[in-house]
ROSE-4610 file (N, C-alpha, C; in Angstrom, 1 decimal, always signed):
// ROSE-4610
residu = [M/M/M/L/L/L/G/G/G/K/K/K/Q/Q/Q/A/A/A/Y/Y/Y/E/E/E/Q/Q/Q/A/A/A/F/F/F/G/G/G/E/E/E/R/R/R/N/N/N/V/V/V/K/K/K/W/W/W/G/G/G/L/L/L/Q/Q/Q/A/A/A/R/R/R/R/R/R/I/I/I/E/E/E/E/E/E/T/T/T/A/A/A/V/V/V/W/W/W/V/V/V/L/L/L/P/P/P/N/N/N/P/P/P/S/S/S/G/G/G/L/L/L/N/N/N/R/R/R/A/A/A/S/S/S/L/L/L/A/A/A/E/E/E/L/L/L/V/V/V/E/E/E/A/A/A/Y/Y/Y/Q/Q/Q/V/V/V/L/L/L/N/N/N/R/R/R/S/S/S/L/L/L/D/D/D/V/V/V/P/P/P/T/T/T/E/E/E/G/G/G/D/D/D]
num = [1/1/1/2/2/2/3/3/3/4/4/4/5/5/5/6/6/6/7/7/7/8/8/8/9/9/9/10/10/10/11/11/11/12/12/12/13/13/13/14/14/14/15/15/15/16/16/16/17/17/17/18/18/18/19/19/19/20/20/20/21/21/21/22/22/22/23/23/23/24/24/24/25/25/25/26/26/26/27/27/27/28/28/28/29/29/29/30/30/30/31/31/31/32/32/32/33/33/33/34/34/34/35/35/35/36/36/36/37/37/37/38/38/38/39/39/39/40/40/40/41/41/41/42/42/42/43/43/43/44/44/44/45/45/45/46/46/46/47/47/47/48/48/48/49/49/49/50/50/50/51/51/51/52/52/52/53/53/53/54/54/54/55/55/55/56/56/56/57/57/57/58/58/58/59/59/59/60/60/60/61/61/61/62/62/62/63/63/63/64/64/64/65/65/65]
x = [+95.9/+95.6/+96.8/+96.6/+97.7/+97.9/+99.0/+99.4/+99.2/+100.2/+100.1/+99.1/+99.0/+98.0/+96.6/+96.3/+94.9/+94.6/+95.6/+95.4/+95.2/+96.1/+96.1/+94.8/+94.3/+93.0/+91.8/+91.9/+90.8/+90.7/+91.8/+91.8/+92.3/+92.6/+93.0/+94.3/+95.2/+96.5/+97.6/+98.7/+99.8/+101.1/+102.1/+103.4/+103.3/+102.5/+102.3/+103.5/+103.9/+105.0/+104.4/+105.2/+104.8/+104.6/+103.7/+103.6/+102.3/+102.4/+101.3/+101.1/+99.8/+99.4/+98.8/+98.9/+98.3/+96.8/+96.2/+94.8/+94.3/+93.1/+92.5/+91.1/+90.5/+89.1/+88.4/+87.7/+87.2/+88.4/+88.4/+89.5/+90.5/+90.4/+91.2/+92.4/+93.6/+94.8/+94.8/+95.4/+95.5/+96.9/+97.2/+98.5/+98.5/+99.6/+99.7/+100.9/+100.7/+101.7/+101.8/+103.0/+103.1/+102.3/+101.7/+100.9/+101.9/+101.7/+102.7/+102.6/+101.7/+101.6/+102.9/+103.2/+104.4/+104.4/+103.2/+103.1/+103.4/+103.8/+104.1/+105.5/+105.7/+107.0/+107.9/+107.5/+108.4/+109.3/+110.5/+111.5/+111.2/+111.8/+111.5/+112.0/+113.1/+113.5/+112.5/+112.0/+110.9/+109.7/+109.3/+108.1/+108.3/+109.5/+109.7/+109.8/+110.5/+110.6/+109.3/+108.4/+107.1/+106.3/+106.3/+105.5/+106.1/+107.4/+108.1/+107.7/+107.7/+107.3/+105.9/+105.0/+103.6/+103.6/+104.3/+104.3/+104.8/+105.9/+106.5/+105.5/+104.7/+103.8/+102.6/+102.3/+101.2/+101.6/+102.9/+103.5/+103.1/+103.1/+102.7/+103.9/+103.7/+104.7/+105.2/+106.5/+107.1/+107.4/+107.6/+108.0/+109.1/+109.0/+110.1/+109.9/+108.9/+108.7/+107.8]
y = [+113.7/+114.8/+115.7/+117.0/+117.9/+118.2/+117.8/+118.1/+116.9/+116.6/+115.6/+115.8/+117.1/+117.4/+117.1/+117.5/+117.2/+115.7/+114.9/+113.5/+112.9/+113.4/+112.9/+113.2/+114.4/+114.8/+114.0/+113.8/+113.2/+111.7/+111.0/+109.6/+109.2/+110.1/+109.8/+109.1/+109.3/+108.6/+109.6/+109.1/+110.0/+109.6/+110.5/+110.2/+109.7/+110.3/+110.0/+110.4/+109.6/+109.9/+110.4/+111.2/+111.6/+110.4/+110.4/+109.4/+108.5/+107.4/+106.4/+105.9/+105.9/+105.3/+103.9/+103.2/+101.8/+101.9/+103.0/+103.2/+103.4/+102.8/+103.1/+103.5/+104.3/+104.7/+103.9/+102.9/+101.9/+101.3/+101.6/+101.1/+102.1/+103.3/+104.4/+104.5/+104.6/+104.8/+106.2/+106.3/+107.6/+108.0/+109.2/+109.8/+111.0/+111.2/+112.4/+113.2/+114.4/+115.2/+116.6/+117.2/+118.5/+119.5/+120.4/+121.4/+122.4/+122.8/+123.7/+125.1/+125.4/+126.8/+127.2/+128.4/+128.9/+128.7/+128.2/+128.1/+126.7/+125.8/+124.4/+124.3/+123.2/+122.9/+122.1/+121.7/+120.9/+121.8/+121.3/+122.1/+121.9/+122.7/+122.6/+121.3/+120.8/+119.4/+118.3/+118.4/+117.4/+117.5/+118.8/+119.0/+118.4/+118.7/+118.2/+116.7/+116.1/+114.6/+114.0/+114.5/+113.9/+113.9/+115.0/+115.0/+114.2/+114.1/+113.2/+111.8/+111.3/+109.9/+109.7/+110.6/+110.4/+110.4/+111.3/+111.3/+110.0/+109.5/+108.2/+107.1/+107.1/+106.0/+106.0/+107.2/+107.2/+106.9/+106.8/+106.4/+107.5/+108.7/+109.8/+110.1/+110.1/+110.5/+111.9/+112.1/+113.5/+114.0/+115.3/+115.9/+115.2/+114.9/+114.2/+112.7/+112.1/+110.7/+110.3]
z = [+89.8/+90.8/+90.8/+91.0/+91.1/+92.6/+93.1/+94.5/+95.4/+96.2/+97.2/+98.3/+98.7/+99.8/+99.3/+98.1/+97.6/+97.6/+97.1/+97.1/+98.5/+99.4/+100.8/+101.5/+101.2/+101.8/+101.2/+99.9/+99.2/+99.7/+99.9/+100.1/+101.5/+102.3/+103.7/+103.7/+102.8/+102.8/+103.2/+103.6/+104.0/+103.3/+103.2/+102.6/+101.2/+100.4/+99.0/+98.2/+97.3/+96.3/+95.0/+94.3/+93.0/+92.1/+91.1/+90.1/+90.3/+89.6/+89.6/+91.0/+91.3/+92.7/+92.5/+93.6/+93.6/+93.5/+94.0/+94.0/+92.6/+92.3/+91.0/+91.3/+90.4/+90.5/+89.4/+89.8/+88.8/+88.0/+86.7/+85.9/+85.5/+86.1/+85.8/+86.7/+86.1/+86.9/+87.5/+88.7/+89.4/+89.5/+89.1/+89.2/+90.1/+90.8/+91.6/+91.0/+90.6/+90.0/+90.7/+90.7/+91.3/+90.6/+91.3/+90.7/+90.1/+88.8/+88.2/+88.6/+89.5/+90.0/+90.7/+90.8/+91.5/+93.0/+93.5/+95.0/+95.5/+94.6/+95.1/+95.7/+96.4/+97.0/+96.2/+95.0/+94.2/+93.4/+93.3/+92.5/+91.0/+90.2/+88.7/+88.2/+88.7/+88.3/+88.7/+89.9/+90.3/+89.4/+89.1/+88.3/+86.9/+86.3/+84.9/+84.9/+85.9/+86.0/+86.1/+87.0/+87.2/+86.0/+85.2/+84.0/+82.9/+82.9/+81.9/+82.1/+83.3/+83.7/+83.2/+83.5/+83.0/+81.5/+80.8/+79.3/+78.8/+79.3/+78.8/+79.0/+80.1/+80.4/+79.5/+78.9/+78.0/+76.5/+76.3/+75.0/+74.0/+74.4/+73.5/+72.6/+71.2/+70.3/+70.6/+70.5/+70.7/+69.3/+69.2/+68.0/+67.3/+66.1/+65.3/+65.3/+66.0/+66.0/+64.8]
């Protein structure tokens, strides 16, 4: 999901952290990531880090691998 507020409203949870959530939807992992729009409250560094963590968890090959 993009945005903590969207996740909190959808699932009635508070104080959500970026990243992988304990909640699952059936067998699907749920991630909360900053919305990349210019209207979010996340800094560029937070945005980059959150998406890098997701990318590493997926074990996606990067250019040159």
